[in-house]
C-alpha positions as MATLAB code, in Angstrom:
seq = 'MAVKFKIKKGDNVKVIAGDDKGKIGKVLAVYPKKSQVIVEGCKIAKKAIKPSDKNPNGGFINKEMPINISNVAKTGE';
ca = [
    -149.042 -203.570   85.363;
    -149.482 -201.395   82.401;
    -146.282 -199.840   80.824;
    -146.334 -196.124   79.425;
    -145.616 -195.814   75.802;
    -144.663 -192.751   73.734;
    -147.069 -193.866   70.893;
    -150.691 -192.608   71.452;
    -153.892 -193.039   69.584;
    -153.988 -190.672   66.675;
    -150.167 -190.745   65.862;
    -148.736 -191.435   62.498;
    -146.403 -194.436   62.759;
    -144.172 -196.542   60.445;
    -144.129 -200.218   60.694;
    -140.338 -201.452   60.904;
    -140.771 -205.090   60.946;
    -143.190 -207.798   59.786;
    -145.253 -208.385   56.459;
    -146.118 -204.538   56.366;
    -142.635 -203.214   56.870;
    -142.327 -199.664   55.409;
    -146.113 -198.932   55.590;
    -147.144 -195.697   57.304;
    -150.542 -195.187   58.973;
    -152.477 -193.802   61.925;
    -152.758 -195.525   65.206;
    -156.462 -196.549   65.808;
    -155.989 -198.026   69.090;
    -153.463 -198.961   71.856;
    -153.409 -201.848   74.141;
    -150.761 -201.232   76.696;
    -151.251 -204.306   78.905;
    -150.628 -206.479   75.852;
    -148.014 -204.043   74.290;
    -149.870 -203.934   70.954;
    -151.103 -201.192   68.632;
    -153.611 -201.329   65.683;
    -152.555 -199.390   62.729;
    -154.654 -198.158   59.984;
    -154.144 -200.309   56.689;
    -151.672 -202.828   58.242;
    -151.880 -206.457   59.326;
    -155.291 -206.915   57.409;
    -157.275 -210.110   58.077;
    -160.233 -211.445   56.622;
    -162.773 -212.066   59.285;
    -166.128 -214.288   58.879;
    -169.146 -212.521   60.251;
    -172.545 -214.123   61.021;
    -175.622 -212.726   59.690;
    -177.187 -210.017   61.690;
    -179.694 -207.195   61.416;
    -176.987 -204.833   60.214;
    -175.464 -207.455   57.562;
    -178.316 -210.022   56.889;
    -176.257 -212.048   54.511;
    -173.120 -212.397   56.843;
    -169.925 -212.901   54.985;
    -166.532 -211.603   55.158;
    -164.856 -208.166   56.314;
    -161.284 -207.051   56.186;
    -160.152 -205.976   59.630;
    -156.870 -204.560   61.226;
    -155.188 -206.781   63.552;
    -152.859 -205.769   66.522;
    -149.147 -205.395   65.951;
    -146.538 -205.565   68.679;
    -145.576 -202.026   69.693;
    -141.900 -202.856   69.295;
    -142.682 -203.180   65.563;
    -143.807 -199.570   64.926;
    -141.945 -196.254   65.166;
    -143.265 -192.877   65.547;
    -142.757 -190.578   62.465;
    -142.008 -187.012   62.610;
    -145.145 -185.942   60.581;
];
């Protein structure tokens, strides 16, 4: 069962735990079933991508990964 959270997509939040502690960013996505959020500019991972029509050489991209919702706090902005 999905749980309701006060944090919604588009909110400004501050990371209060983890490697990116202290960073402020906008919520890009919320996953209530997994209790996770994706915050802009936080928890960046380098992902390998296969060659495709869009990116013929393949390579690496930097992508935001989900953070547990308990590790972020809504800011007053």
